[in-house]
C-alpha positions as CSV (number, residue, x, y, z in Angstrom):
1,M,0.0,0.0,0.0
2,H,1.2,3.6,-0.7
3,E,0.8,6.2,2.0
4,L,-1.1,9.0,0.3
5,E,-0.9,12.7,1.0
6,H,-3.7,14.1,-1.1
7,E,-5.0,16.7,1.3
8,G,-4.9,20.2,-0.2
9,A,-5.4,19.5,-3.9
10,T,-8.9,19.5,-5.2
11,P,-9.9,16.4,-7.1
12,I,-11.7,17.1,-10.4
13,P,-14.2,14.6,-11.8
14,A,-13.2,13.2,-15.2
15,D,-16.2,14.7,-16.9
16,M,-15.3,18.2,-15.7
17,I,-11.6,18.3,-16.5
18,D,-12.1,19.8,-20.0
19,S,-14.6,22.5,-18.9
20,I,-12.4,23.5,-15.9
21,F,-9.0,23.4,-17.5
22,K,-9.0,23.0,-21.3
23,L,-11.2,26.0,-22.0
24,Q,-9.2,28.4,-19.9
25,Y,-5.6,27.2,-19.8
26,L,-2.8,25.8,-21.9
27,D,-1.3,22.4,-21.5
28,L,2.2,23.7,-20.7
29,I,4.0,20.5,-21.5
30,S,2.2,19.5,-24.7
31,A,4.6,18.2,-27.4
32,P,3.3,20.6,-30.1
33,L,3.8,23.5,-27.8
34,G,7.5,22.4,-27.3
35,G,7.3,20.3,-24.1
36,K,10.2,17.9,-24.0
37,V,11.2,14.9,-21.9
38,L,14.7,15.5,-20.6
39,A,15.3,12.5,-18.4
40,V,13.5,9.3,-17.3
41,S,14.3,6.7,-14.7
42,D,13.0,3.8,-16.9
43,E,10.9,3.4,-20.1
44,W,11.3,-0.3,-20.8
45,F,7.8,-1.0,-22.1
46,A,6.8,2.4,-23.6
47,P,8.6,5.7,-24.0
48,A,7.8,8.7,-21.7
49,A,7.5,11.0,-24.7
50,N,4.0,9.5,-25.3
51,L,2.8,11.3,-22.2
52,L,3.0,14.6,-24.0
53,S,1.0,13.7,-27.1
54,P,-2.1,15.9,-27.6
55,K,-3.9,12.9,-29.2
56,K,-6.3,10.7,-27.2
57,P,-4.7,7.4,-26.1
58,I,-5.5,4.4,-28.3
59,Y,-5.4,0.7,-27.9
60,S,-3.8,-1.9,-30.2
61,D,-3.3,-5.6,-29.6
62,K,0.0,-5.6,-31.5
63,Q,3.1,-7.1,-29.9
64,V,6.6,-5.6,-29.9
65,Y,10.0,-6.8,-28.6
66,T,9.2,-5.8,-25.0
67,G,5.7,-7.2,-25.1
68,Q,2.2,-5.6,-25.5
69,W,2.4,-2.2,-27.3
70,M,1.1,0.6,-25.1
71,D,0.3,4.2,-25.9
72,G,1.8,5.8,-22.9
73,W,4.8,5.6,-20.6
74,E,5.4,2.2,-18.9
75,T,8.3,1.0,-16.8
76,R,9.7,-2.3,-15.7
77,R,8.2,-4.3,-12.9
78,H,9.7,-4.7,-9.4
79,N,11.2,-1.2,-9.1
80,K,13.9,-1.3,-6.4
81,Q,13.6,2.5,-5.9
82,P,10.6,4.2,-4.2
83,F,9.3,5.6,-7.5
84,D,10.0,6.0,-11.2
85,Y,10.2,9.5,-12.6
86,V,10.3,11.6,-15.8
87,I,11.7,15.1,-16.0
88,I,10.0,17.4,-18.5
89,R,10.8,20.9,-19.7
90,L,7.8,23.1,-20.3
91,G,7.0,24.2,-23.9
92,V,7.0,27.8,-22.8
93,S,9.8,29.9,-21.2
94,S,8.0,29.5,-17.9
95,G,4.5,29.1,-16.7
96,K,2.1,29.3,-13.8
97,V,0.4,25.9,-13.0
98,V,-3.2,25.6,-11.9
99,G,-4.0,21.9,-12.5
100,V,-2.8,18.4,-13.3
101,E,-4.3,15.6,-15.3
102,I,-3.2,12.0,-15.3
103,N,-4.8,9.6,-17.8
104,T,-4.3,5.8,-17.3
105,A,-6.3,4.9,-20.4
106,F,-5.9,1.2,-21.3
107,F,-3.5,0.5,-18.4
108,K,-5.4,-2.2,-16.5
109,G,-3.4,-4.1,-14.0
110,N,-0.3,-2.3,-15.0
111,E,-1.4,1.3,-14.2
112,A,0.6,3.5,-11.8
113,P,-1.0,3.0,-8.3
114,A,0.0,6.6,-7.3
115,I,1.7,9.7,-8.5
116,S,3.1,13.0,-7.4
117,V,4.3,16.1,-9.2
118,E,7.2,18.4,-8.5
119,A,8.3,21.6,-10.2
120,C,11.2,24.0,-10.3
121,F,12.4,27.2,-11.9
122,N,15.8,26.9,-13.6
123,S,17.4,28.0,-16.8
124,D,19.9,25.1,-16.9
125,D,18.5,21.8,-18.2
126,Q,21.6,19.9,-17.3
127,E,21.6,21.1,-13.7
128,V,17.9,20.0,-13.4
129,I,18.7,16.6,-14.8
130,S,21.6,16.1,-12.4
131,W,19.4,16.5,-9.3
132,K,19.2,13.0,-7.8
133,N,18.7,11.3,-4.4
134,G,16.7,14.2,-2.9
135,K,19.1,16.9,-4.1
136,G,18.1,20.0,-5.9
137,R,15.3,22.6,-5.7
138,W,12.3,20.5,-6.6
139,E,9.1,21.8,-5.0
140,K,6.2,19.4,-4.6
141,I,3.1,21.0,-6.2
142,L,0.9,17.9,-6.1
143,D,1.3,15.5,-3.2
144,K,1.0,11.8,-3.7
145,Q,-2.4,10.9,-5.3
146,P,-4.0,7.5,-6.0
147,C,-4.6,6.4,-9.5
148,K,-7.1,3.9,-10.8
149,P,-7.0,1.8,-14.0
150,S,-7.9,3.2,-17.4
151,Q,-9.4,6.5,-16.5
152,R,-8.7,10.3,-16.3
153,H,-7.7,11.9,-13.0
154,G,-7.7,15.6,-12.4
155,W,-6.6,17.9,-9.6
156,K,-6.7,21.6,-9.1
157,L,-3.7,22.8,-7.2
158,R,-3.7,24.8,-4.0
159,K,-3.9,28.5,-4.3
160,Q,-0.3,28.9,-3.0
161,F,1.1,27.6,-6.3
162,E,-0.9,29.8,-8.7
163,N,1.4,32.7,-8.4
164,K,4.7,30.7,-8.7
165,T,6.5,30.3,-12.0
166,Y,8.1,27.1,-13.2
167,T,10.2,25.9,-16.1
168,H,10.4,22.1,-15.4
169,V,8.3,19.4,-13.8
170,R,9.0,15.9,-12.5
171,L,6.2,13.3,-12.5
172,N,6.8,10.6,-10.0
173,M,5.1,7.2,-10.3
174,Y,4.9,4.9,-7.2
175,P,6.5,2.4,-7.5
176,D,6.3,1.7,-11.2
177,G,3.7,0.9,-13.9
178,G,2.0,2.8,-16.7
179,I,0.4,6.2,-17.5
180,A,-1.0,7.2,-20.9
181,R,-1.0,11.0,-20.7
182,F,0.2,13.8,-18.5
183,R,-1.3,17.3,-18.8
184,L,-0.1,20.4,-16.9
185,Y,-2.6,23.2,-17.1
186,G,-1.7,26.8,-16.6
187,T,-0.7,30.1,-18.3
188,A,2.5,31.0,-20.1
189,I,4.8,33.6,-18.6
190,P,6.9,34.5,-21.6
191,I,10.2,36.3,-21.8
192,L,9.2,39.3,-23.9
193,P,11.4,41.1,-26.4
194,E,12.4,44.7,-26.1
195,I,9.8,47.3,-26.8
196,H,9.3,47.9,-30.6
197,T,10.8,44.5,-31.5
198,I,8.6,42.8,-34.0
199,F,7.2,39.4,-32.9
200,D,4.1,37.2,-32.8
201,L,1.8,38.9,-30.2
202,A,-0.7,35.9,-30.3
203,A,1.7,32.9,-30.1
204,A,0.8,30.5,-27.3
205,Q,4.4,30.6,-26.2
206,N,4.1,34.4,-25.8
207,G,1.0,34.1,-23.6
208,G,-1.7,34.3,-26.4
209,M,-5.0,32.4,-25.7
210,V,-8.0,31.5,-27.8
211,V,-10.8,32.6,-25.5
212,S,-13.9,32.0,-27.6
213,W,-15.0,30.4,-30.8
214,S,-18.2,29.7,-32.8
215,D,-17.5,26.0,-33.5
216,Q,-14.8,23.3,-33.4
217,E,-15.1,19.8,-34.7
218,F,-13.1,16.6,-35.4
219,G,-10.8,17.2,-32.4
220,A,-9.3,20.2,-34.2
221,L,-9.4,22.8,-31.5
222,A,-9.4,26.6,-32.0
223,S,-6.6,26.8,-29.4
224,N,-4.3,25.0,-31.9
225,L,-4.2,28.2,-34.0
226,L,-1.5,29.7,-31.8
227,L,0.8,26.7,-31.6
228,P,4.4,27.0,-32.9
229,G,5.4,25.6,-36.3
230,R,3.1,24.3,-39.0
231,G,2.6,20.8,-37.6
232,P,2.6,17.4,-39.4
233,D,-1.1,17.2,-40.5
234,M,-4.6,18.7,-40.0
235,A,-5.0,17.3,-36.5
236,D,-3.4,20.2,-34.7
237,G,-5.2,22.9,-36.6
238,W,-8.7,24.4,-36.2
239,E,-11.6,23.0,-38.2
240,T,-15.3,23.7,-38.0
241,S,-18.4,21.8,-39.1
242,R,-19.8,22.1,-42.7
243,S,-22.3,24.9,-42.6
244,R,-25.7,24.4,-44.3
245,T,-27.1,28.0,-44.0
246,E,-26.6,31.1,-46.1
247,N,-24.2,33.8,-45.0
248,H,-22.6,31.6,-42.4
249,V,-19.5,32.8,-40.6
250,D,-17.3,30.9,-38.1
251,W,-15.0,32.8,-35.8
252,A,-12.4,32.6,-33.1
253,I,-11.4,35.3,-30.6
254,V,-7.8,35.5,-29.5
255,K,-6.5,37.4,-26.4
256,L,-3.0,38.6,-27.3
257,G,-0.2,37.6,-25.0
258,V,0.6,41.3,-24.7
259,S,-1.1,44.3,-26.1
260,G,0.5,45.8,-29.1
261,K,0.4,47.5,-32.5
262,V,-0.2,45.0,-35.3
263,K,1.8,45.1,-38.5
264,Q,0.9,41.9,-40.3
265,L,-1.4,38.9,-40.1
266,V,-0.6,35.4,-41.3
267,I,-3.5,33.0,-42.0
268,D,-2.0,29.6,-42.6
269,T,-4.1,26.8,-44.2
270,A,-1.3,24.2,-44.1
271,H,-2.6,20.6,-44.7
272,F,-6.1,21.9,-45.3
273,R,-6.4,21.1,-49.0
274,G,-10.1,20.4,-49.7
275,N,-11.6,22.0,-46.6
276,F,-10.0,25.4,-46.3
277,P,-12.3,28.5,-46.0
278,D,-13.4,30.4,-49.1
279,E,-12.5,33.7,-47.4
280,A,-11.1,35.1,-44.2
281,Q,-10.9,38.4,-42.4
282,V,-9.3,39.6,-39.1
283,Y,-10.6,42.2,-36.7
284,G,-9.0,44.0,-33.8
285,L,-10.3,45.3,-30.5
286,F,-8.8,47.2,-27.5
287,Y,-10.7,45.6,-24.6
288,Q,-10.3,46.2,-20.8
289,G,-13.7,45.0,-19.7
290,E,-14.5,42.0,-17.5
291,G,-14.5,38.5,-19.0
292,I,-14.4,37.8,-22.8
293,P,-15.4,40.3,-25.4
294,D,-18.6,39.5,-27.4
295,S,-18.1,38.4,-31.0
296,E,-20.6,41.1,-32.0
297,D,-19.1,43.9,-30.0
298,K,-19.6,47.1,-32.1
299,N,-16.0,48.2,-31.4
300,W,-14.4,45.4,-33.4
301,R,-12.6,47.1,-36.4
302,D,-11.4,45.6,-39.6
303,I,-7.6,45.1,-39.6
304,T,-7.4,43.2,-42.8
305,V,-9.4,43.2,-46.0
306,L,-11.7,40.3,-46.7
307,S,-9.3,37.9,-48.5
308,E,-9.8,34.8,-50.6
309,C,-8.1,31.7,-49.2
310,G,-6.3,28.9,-50.9
311,P,-5.2,25.4,-49.9
312,D,-2.1,24.5,-47.9
313,K,-0.5,27.9,-47.9
314,E,0.4,30.9,-45.8
315,H,-1.7,34.1,-46.6
316,F,0.2,37.3,-45.6
317,L,-2.0,40.3,-45.0
318,D,-0.9,43.8,-44.1
319,C,-2.7,45.3,-41.1
320,L,-5.0,48.2,-42.1
321,D,-4.5,50.0,-38.8
322,Q,-0.9,49.9,-37.6
323,E,-1.1,52.7,-35.1
324,T,-3.9,51.5,-32.8
325,V,-3.1,49.3,-29.7
326,F,-5.1,46.1,-29.7
327,T,-5.6,43.5,-26.9
328,H,-7.7,41.0,-28.9
329,V,-8.2,39.9,-32.5
330,K,-11.0,37.9,-34.1
331,L,-10.5,35.6,-37.1
332,N,-13.6,35.2,-39.3
333,I,-13.7,32.3,-41.7
334,I,-16.3,32.2,-44.4
335,P,-18.4,30.1,-44.5
336,D,-16.5,27.4,-42.5
337,G,-13.4,25.1,-42.9
338,G,-10.0,24.7,-41.5
339,V,-7.1,27.0,-40.6
340,K,-3.8,25.7,-39.3
341,R,-2.3,28.8,-37.7
342,L,-2.9,32.5,-37.1
343,R,0.0,34.8,-36.6
344,V,-0.4,38.4,-35.3
345,I,2.9,40.1,-36.1
346,G,3.4,43.4,-34.3
347,V,5.3,45.3,-31.6
348,L,4.8,45.4,-27.8
349,I,3.6,48.7,-26.5
350,I,3.9,49.8,-22.9
351,E,1.5,52.5,-22.0
352,A,-0.4,53.6,-18.9
353,G,-3.1,51.0,-18.1
354,V,-1.8,48.6,-20.9
355,N,-0.2,45.3,-20.2
356,A,-0.4,45.9,-16.5
357,S,-1.9,42.4,-15.9
358,H,0.4,40.5,-18.4
């Protein structure tokens, strides 16, 4: 039996994990965002890198050299140490953590009986990797928690951790076994460039967030619009349902990581070859109200012309208003379809009352 220390963290029912975490926060260790496994105690049966996949775990009855193929991280039996571990560098410069998800999908009889999570802030990967036998500056952000076979487990962290910033996490598995997916929900705390340096104001790694959308289907989430790179396929883009009404418009609203003046917009339809939008247009808004701006707010202003879209290409559009400071942008796609990425190229502006909360 494993002595558990789960007081303090708030368990989240499996059917509420998405609504509490996924709609408001980034998965800070997602592989597409740049999360990376730096070190692992053991991965005999299945590699720890699987933990960071954004895709749902799958089952296959195929056999490999080590035995049953598993979509997750699985270690040897009979661990002589108290726990197995994996060290992961966040996909952002640093981040604030609010929640953890552990998914043991398809691990039945070989699931991890318990886990804990530690975190640190350090700019030196090699130093973090070298911390062993209790040495180093790891801070436990989630005490030891029980895990059950083939299900999702979620926890909201104690308030004391929400204002702390981390660069690395260590997932500990007691004493050994398997985990399909590990999610670390929170907000990016970017290292911003100097004022007037041109960069992507909307990138997830720079703190950008998709905060509202009209529709998302096929597992292709609107939040994917802000991921780095162009991705291997359509799966990590944004795709909406086929519309069946006249004058239909789908849209996604992005809160910029920092307020700024926009110079150029890039709408990328990479991998969308028969399902790209007919047309697209981007709007800008300076918003300091509570909550999320309405998609029909009268203060949205055109910052690109209505532009025809093509398959599998980047569309570069000059901003029509390069002197106004914006906090949000809205991408309209007409009538529907798929977009891989949205880039909002501009400059950081520091003014009274602007970026005070970023």
